[in-house]
C-alpha positions, 0 to 999 in steps of 0.5 A: 469067359471064366465068368461064364463057366461059373454062371448057370445056364439060366444066367448065361441065358438072361446075359445073352437075351440082354445083349440081344436086347441092346442090340435090338433097342439100338436098331429099333431107336433108329426106327423109332426116330424114322417113326417120330419123324413120320408122325410129326410130318403126318401132324404137320400135313394135318395142321396144314390141311386144318389151316387151308380149310380154316383160310377157306372159311374165313375167305367165304365169312369175308365174302359174306361180310362184304355182301352184307356191307353192300346191301347195308350201304345200299339201304342206308345211303340211298334209302328214300328217307333221310338218316341222321346220327346226332350227338346230344348237341345236335352235331351231325355224326352220320348221314345218308345222301337223302339227308343231305338233300333234304338240307340242300348241301353236300353229305361230307359238308354237312359232317361235323356241323350242327343240325340246328343250323339247317332248322327254320327259326319258327320250328327251332324250339320245337327241335330244341324241346324234341332233341331234349326229350329224346335223350331224356326219356330214352324213348322214340320221339316224334315232331315236325319241322321246317328244314333246309338251307335256304328259308325260300326253299324250307321243307316240312318234315316228319322227324322221329327220333331214338337214342341208342344205348352204346354210343349215346348217339340220336338216330333221327329218321326225316321224312319230307311231307311237304307234298302232303301237307299241300294236299291237304290245304287243297 
C-alpha cells in the first residue's frame, strides 16, 4: 500500500490495468483451449468428409476398372481370331480361347509350350523365318502357316505379328483361312 501512495495516478492506473489483463488472459486461456478444441474437431470432421469423398471416388474408379476388365476379357478371350503372346523362342506366354481351339488343345495346357510344336513340318521354316523377321525388324510381319495338334486336321492360317516395346513379346493374331482357300480351289 505504501508503494501505491508513492505512485502517480498514471502508474496506479497502469498497475490495475495489468492486473485486469492477467485475469482476462487466464479466462481467455480457458476459452482459447475450447476454441482450439473446436477448431481441431472441425478440422477432423472436414478431413473425415474428405476421406469419405475420396473413398467414394475410389469405389467408382474400381467399378470402372472392373467394367473395363470385363470388356477386355470379352474382346480378347472370345475374339473370333486366335491371339497369342510369344517370347523370342516361340514359347506361348498368353493365348485366348480361339487360339487354343486352332491348336486343338485346352488353353491352359498350352501355356509355356512352344508354338513351333503346332506348326506343320512343311511350314515350320516359314514360321522360324517369320519369327526372326518380327524380332529383327520391329515391324509388323505376316505369313501363312498350317497349324494344329494333329497332322490330319491341320488348318491353314494367316498370321500377323509385331513385337511389343515394353515386354519384348511377339503379339500374334491368327485367322483360320481354310474355308477361304477351299473356295478359291473350287
